N, C-alpha and C positions, 0 to 999 in steps of 0.2 A: 261334089262330095264323093269320096271313095268308099267302097264297101268296107265296113268295119264291124267286127264282132268284138264285143267286150270279153274280157277274161271271165267275168261272172256268168257269161252265157255258154261257156265251153262245154258244160255237161249236156247241152241239148243241140248245139250248133252242128256237131258232126252228123247227126241224123235228122236235123231240122224238124224235130217233133214239136217245137214251139216257135212262135213268130219272133225272130230276132228284133232288137231295138231299131236297127237301120230300116227294116221293113215297116215296123210300127210307125216310125217317124214319117216315112213316105206315105203311108196310108192316111195318117193325120193330115199331111200336106194336101192330099187330094180328097179329103173329107169322106173316106170310105171306112166301113167297119167290116173287117174280115173275121168270121167266126173261126175258132180253132178247128172245128170239124171240116170247114171249107179248106183251111190251110193244109190239113193233113191229107186231104184228097188230091191236092195238087201234086204234079210230078216233080221230081228232084230238079229237073232242068228249069221249070217255071219258078220254083222257089229261089234258085240261084239268080234268075233274071230279076225277080222282085227285089233282091238285095242290091244287084249291080246296076240296074237300069237308072239312068239319070232322072232326076225329079226336082229340078230347080226353076228353070225358065217356064214361062206360061205354056209354051209349046210342049216342053217335056212333061209338065203336069198333066196336060190333056192326053198325051200319048201314054203316060203311066196309068192314069185313071182308066183309059180304054183297055189297056193291056190287062189290068187287074179284073175288070168286069168280064172280058172275053175269056180269060183263063179260068175264072171261077165258073162261068157258065159252061165252058167246055168240059170241065172236070166234075162238076156237081149238078149242073142244070139248075143253078140257083142264081138269083139276082143279088148282087152285093148291095148291102144297105148303106145309105148315106148316114154319116155321123150327125149331120144337122148343125155343124159348127163345133169348133174345138177351142177350149180355153188354152191359149198358148203362153202360159205363165213362164215357160222355159225361155222365152224370148226377152223377158224383162230382166234388165241388169241393175235396176235401181233398188231392188229389194229381193230378199230371199223368199220364195213362195212359202206361204203358211203350211201347205201340205207337206213340204220337205221338212220343215221344222217339226211338225207333228209326228211324222214318221220317224225322224231321228230320235225324238223323245220316246216313242213307242218301242223302238228297238235299242234304246239306251246307247245311241251313237252320239258322238260329238258332231253337232251340225256344222256345216261349212260356214265360214265367215262370209260376209258380203264380198270381201276381196277374193276369197277362194271361189265363190260362186261365179264371179266375173271372169276368173282365170280359166274356167272350164270352157270347152268348145260347145257348140250348139247341141250336138248329139249327146254329150255327157249331161248337159243340163236337162235335155229331154228325158234321158234315161232316169235321172233322179226323180223328176216330176212324175213320170209314168209309173215308176215303182212305188211312188207315194200314194197314188190314187187307188181307190177301192176297186176290186176286181182283178188286181194284179198280184202275182206272187210276191209277198212281202219279204220272204227270206233272202231275196237277192238285193234288197236295199242295203243292208250292212256290208254285203260283199262289194257292191258298187262304191259305197263310201270308202271302204278300204282300198279299192283299186284306184279311185280317183285322187285320194288324199293320203294314202298309206305311205 
């Protein structure tokens, strides 16, 4: 997976003040929870590596997880928390996740059809699900819908 920042992330990607979707995806892959305060204490070079470092094969997952833990410890003297498992509804292609439908209703967006959902790449599906869940900035959800289906 190549480094990818979405257009809806452009207002914060230049200064990396928020965790971009590519990094959130990789953190979920390695079952780690990075707090925004921890992210903000990381150096610019580490943040770039978080986005670019491969995180697909079992060996890459282990290397990525170790890199995150060491980087956060070195910059914050904190131990990164485990997520304790993640609901990976973005991987399912047989149905549109309920959370995406609910968020579309909440923001008065036309929800994607099942065919549109299936046409998205994995990171796009991840972004819509992540933006649908509580604790994430909801105003980017309609921006993502427009970007992916506009």
